[in-house]
C-alpha positions in Angstrom: 7.9 -14.7 -3.6 7.0 -14.2 0.0 3.3 -15.2 0.6 2.0 -12.2 2.5 -1.2 -13.1 4.5 -2.8 -9.7 3.8 -2.5 -10.2 0.0 -3.7 -13.8 0.1 -6.8 -12.8 2.1 -7.3 -9.8 -0.2 -7.2 -11.7 -3.5 -9.5 -14.6 -2.2 -12.2 -12.5 -0.4 -12.4 -9.7 -2.8 -12.6 -12.2 -5.7 -15.5 -13.9 -4.0 -17.2 -10.6 -3.3 -16.9 -9.2 -6.8 -17.9 -12.6 -8.1 -21.2 -12.2 -6.2 -21.6 -8.6 -7.4 -21.1 -9.8 -11.0 -23.8 -12.5 -10.6 -26.2 -10.2 -8.8 -25.8 -7.5 -11.4 -26.6 -10.0 -14.2 -29.8 -11.0 -12.4 -28.9 -13.9 -10.1 -32.2 -14.9 -8.4 -32.7 -13.6 -4.8 -35.8 -14.3 -2.7 -37.9 -11.1 -2.9 -37.7 -9.3 0.3 -35.8 -6.1 1.1 -34.1 -7.7 4.1 -32.8 -10.6 2.0 -31.6 -8.3 -0.7 -29.8 -6.2 1.9 -28.2 -9.2 3.5 -27.0 -10.7 0.2 -25.6 -7.3 -1.0 -23.9 -6.9 2.4 -22.1 -10.3 2.0 -20.9 -9.5 -1.5 -20.0 -5.9 -0.9 -18.6 -6.7 2.6 -16.2 -9.3 1.2 -15.0 -7.0 -1.6 -14.4 -4.1 0.9 -12.7 -6.4 3.5 -10.4 -7.7 0.9 -9.5 -4.3 -0.4 -8.8 -3.0 3.2 -6.7 -6.0 3.9 -4.5 -5.3 0.9 -3.5 -1.9 2.4 -1.7 -3.7 5.3 0.9 -4.9 2.8 1.9 -1.3 2.0 4.7 0.4 3.8 2.4 3.3 4.6 -1.2 2.2 4.6 -2.4 5.7 5.3 -1.1 6.8 1.9 -3.0 4.1 0.0 -5.2 6.7 -1.6 -2.2 8.2 -3.5 -2.0 5.0 -5.5 -5.2 6.0 -7.3 -3.4 8.8 -9.1 -1.1 6.4 -11.1 -3.9 4.9 -13.2 -2.1 5.6 -16.5 0.7 3.1 -15.7 -0.3 1.1 -12.7 -2.7 -1.9 -12.6 -2.9 -1.5 -8.9 -4.2 2.0 -9.4 -6.7 0.9 -12.0 -7.9 -1.8 -9.6 -8.5 0.7 -6.9 -10.5 3.0 -9.2 -12.5 0.1 -10.7 -13.3 -1.2 -7.3 -14.6 2.1 -5.9 -16.7 2.8 -9.0 -18.1 -0.7 -8.9 -19.0 -0.5 -5.3 -20.7 2.9 -5.7 -22.8 1.7 -8.7 -23.6 -1.6 -6.9 -24.7 0.4 -3.8 -27.1 2.5 -5.9 -28.4 -0.6 -7.7 -29.1 -2.4 -4.4 -30.7 0.7 -2.8 -33.2 1.1 -5.7 -33.8 -2.6 -5.6 -34.7 -2.5 -1.9 -36.9 0.5 -2.2 -38.9 -0.5 -5.3 -38.6 -4.2 -5.3 -37.4 -4.3 -8.9 -34.0 -4.3 -10.5 -32.6 -1.6 -12.7 -31.0 -3.8 -15.3 -28.8 -1.1 -16.8 -27.3 -0.4 -13.4 -26.9 -4.1 -12.7 -25.1 -4.5 -16.0 -22.7 -1.6 -15.1 -22.0 -3.2 -11.7 -21.3 -6.6 -13.4 -18.9 -5.0 -15.9 -17.2 -3.1 -13.1 -16.8 -6.3 -11.0 -15.4 -8.2 -13.9 -13.0 -5.3 -14.6 -11.9 -5.2 -11.0 -11.0 -8.9 -10.9 -9.2 -8.5 -14.2 -7.1 -5.6 -13.0 -6.3 -7.5 -9.8 -5.0 -10.4 -11.9 -3.0 -8.1 -14.2 -1.0 -6.8 -11.2 0.7 -10.2 -11.4 0.2 -11.4 -15.0 2.0 -8.4 -16.4 5.2 -9.1 -14.5 7.8 -10.4 -16.9 10.2 -10.8 -14.0 8.0 -13.6 -12.6 7.6 -16.2 -15.4 5.1 -18.3 -13.5 2.6 -15.4 -13.3 3.4 -13.9 -16.7 0.6 -15.7 -18.6 -2.8 -15.1 -20.1 -4.0 -18.0 -17.9 -3.6 -15.9 -14.8 -6.6 -13.6 -15.5 -8.6 -16.6 -16.5 -7.9 -18.4 -13.2 -8.6 -15.3 -11.1 -11.9 -14.7 -12.9 -13.0 -18.4 -12.8 -12.3 -18.6 -9.1 -14.1 -15.4 -8.4 -17.1 -16.6 -10.4 -17.2 -20.1 -8.7 -16.8 -18.9 -5.1 -19.2 -16.0 -5.8 -21.8 -18.4 -7.1 -21.5 -20.7 -4.1 -22.0 -17.8 -1.7 -24.8 -16.2 -3.7 -26.7 -19.5 -3.9 -26.3 -20.1 -0.1 -27.6 -16.8 1.1 -29.7 -15.5 -1.7 -32.1 -18.1 -3.2 -33.5 -21.6 -3.3 -33.8 -21.5 -7.1 -30.2 -21.7 -8.2 -29.6 -25.2 -9.8 -26.6 -26.9 -8.2 -25.4 -28.2 -11.6 -24.4 -24.7 -12.5 -22.3 -24.4 -9.4 -20.6 -27.8 -10.0 -19.8 -26.7 -13.6 -18.3 -23.4 -12.4 -16.1 -25.1 -9.7 -14.9 -27.8 -12.1 -14.1 -25.3 -14.8 -12.2 -23.1 -12.4 -10.0 -25.9 -11.1 -9.5 -27.1 -14.7 -8.2 -23.7 -15.6 -5.9 -23.8 -12.5 -4.6 -27.2 -13.5 -3.5 -25.9 -16.9 -2.0 -22.9 -15.0 0.0 -25.2 -12.8 1.2 -27.3 -15.8 2.5 -24.2 -17.5 4.0 -22.7 -14.3 5.9 -26.0 -13.7 7.6 -25.5 -17.1 8.3 -21.8 -16.7 11.9 -20.8 -15.9 13.6 -17.5 -15.3 15.9 -18.3 -18.2 12.9 -18.3 -20.5 12.5 -14.6 -19.9 16.2 -13.9 -20.5 17.1 -13.7 -16.8 20.2 -15.3 -15.5 22.9 -14.8 -12.8 24.9 -13.0 -15.5 22.1 -10.5 -16.3 21.3 -10.1 -12.6 24.8 -9.1 -11.7 25.8 -7.4 -14.9 28.9 -9.5 -15.1 28.0 -11.6 -18.1 30.7 -10.1 -20.2 33.3 -12.1 -18.3 31.6 -15.4 -18.6 29.5 -17.7 -16.3 28.8 -16.2 -12.9 28.3 -18.1 -9.6 27.8 -16.8 -6.1 30.9 -17.1 -3.8 29.4 -15.1 -0.9 26.1 -13.4 -0.3 26.0 -9.7 -1.3 25.4 -8.9 2.4 25.2 -10.8 5.7 21.7 -9.7 6.8 18.2 -9.8 5.4 16.7 -6.9 3.5 13.4 -6.0 1.8 14.3 -7.9 -1.4 15.3 -11.2 0.3 12.2 -11.0 2.6 9.7 -10.2 -0.2 11.2 -11.6 -3.4 13.2 -14.7 -2.4 11.2 -17.6 -0.9 11.9 -21.3 -1.0 9.3 -24.1 -0.5 10.0 -27.8 -0.4 8.4 -30.0 -3.2 6.7 -32.3 -0.7 5.3 -29.3 1.2 4.0 -27.8 -2.0 2.5 -31.1 -3.2 0.6 -31.5 0.1 -0.7 -28.0 -0.1 -1.8 -28.5 -3.7 -3.7 -31.6 -2.7 -5.3 -29.8 0.2 -6.4 -27.0 -2.2 -7.9 -29.4 -4.6 -9.7 -31.4 -2.0 -11.1 -28.5 0.0 -11.5 -26.0 -2.8 -12.7 -28.4 -5.6 -13.7 -31.9 -4.5 -15.6 -31.0 -1.3 -17.8 -28.3 -2.8 -18.7 -30.5 -5.8 -19.7 -33.4 -3.4 -21.7 -31.0 -1.2 -23.5 -29.5 -4.2 -24.3 -32.9 -5.6 -25.8 -34.1 -2.3 -27.9 -30.9 -2.0 -29.1 -31.3 -5.6 -30.0 -35.0 -5.3 -31.5 -34.8 -1.8 -33.4 -31.6 -2.1 -31.7 -30.2 1.0 -31.9 -26.5 1.7 -29.5 -24.4 -0.4 -28.1 -23.0 2.9 -26.0 -26.1 2.9 -24.2 -24.5 -0.1 -22.6 -22.3 2.5 -20.5 -25.3 3.6 -19.4 -25.7 0.0 -18.5 -21.9 -0.2 -16.5 -22.0 3.1 -14.7 -25.1 1.9 -13.8 -23.5 -1.4 -12.6 -20.3 0.2 -10.3 -22.3 2.5 -9.0 -24.3 -0.5 -8.4 -21.0 -2.3 -6.4 -19.7 0.6 -4.0 -22.7 0.1 -4.0 -22.2 -3.6 -3.2 -18.5 -3.4 -0.4 -19.2 -0.8 1.2 -21.5 -3.4 0.6 -18.9 -6.1 3.0 -16.6 -4.3 5.3 -19.1 -2.6 6.2 -21.0 -5.8 6.8 -17.9 -7.9 10.4 -17.1 -8.7 11.4 -13.4 -9.1 14.4 -12.5 -11.3 16.0 -10.7 -8.4 16.5 -14.0 -6.6 19.3 -14.7 -9.2 21.4 -12.0 -7.6 21.3 -13.9 -4.3 22.4 -17.2 -5.8 19.2 -18.8 -6.9 19.4 -20.8 -10.1 
């Protein structure tokens, strides 16, 4: 699959934003001042909104994005949009009351947390439900999306919100997230289009005459399908990007958190860990799309 920059940015930043909203809704400690509460909420909500806005640039007609909300009965994309809007509205009310009264409305916070978790889940299901992409079609996909959202959200929340968050929690969340991703990579490496019943014979509809192989491309130029659904990446290139993702997204944040925890340095240094993880996740998400094989590629000679 073609790794579109807008979708990569969307899934990473909105995941971190909704991860922050989830933690704040469940009572993540924040230094008690209206200004600090506003700033922390702005970071979480801003990342969520920025990601959602970026996703519209991948549409053919971004100005019609609102119409996608009407397809909630059948579309995970529509459900995601509705869940995101409801969550942001509830979170906004929660933060406003928090700033004005100095206390949290736990019921509203719980609703915001449930909404944030639901939004991340619906985002992951846009990809996990696609049987035409065997690498994505797995229960591990929602788990990985949720784990990364929680890990990156914790790092950001601990950096801008409080001095009370124990770094050990952050280390555990980052390690668990990349552990889930490692299992996801192992499964994806074994997934093949043939496992879902797709083959050149089914792609062309010529299986009744026997084995099919491509003699000439269906057409001489590029089209939407070849641009968006057919993408090749070299193994060495993929291996380097995977190592970069692990180092920046996993190892570096763990080391930074360990240093902060052992030295007693200000939790603001956790921001370095958060930025490093987000950069690593950009590489991870690029691979998520680039290594995926869509069944339509079989029609263009891919085996």
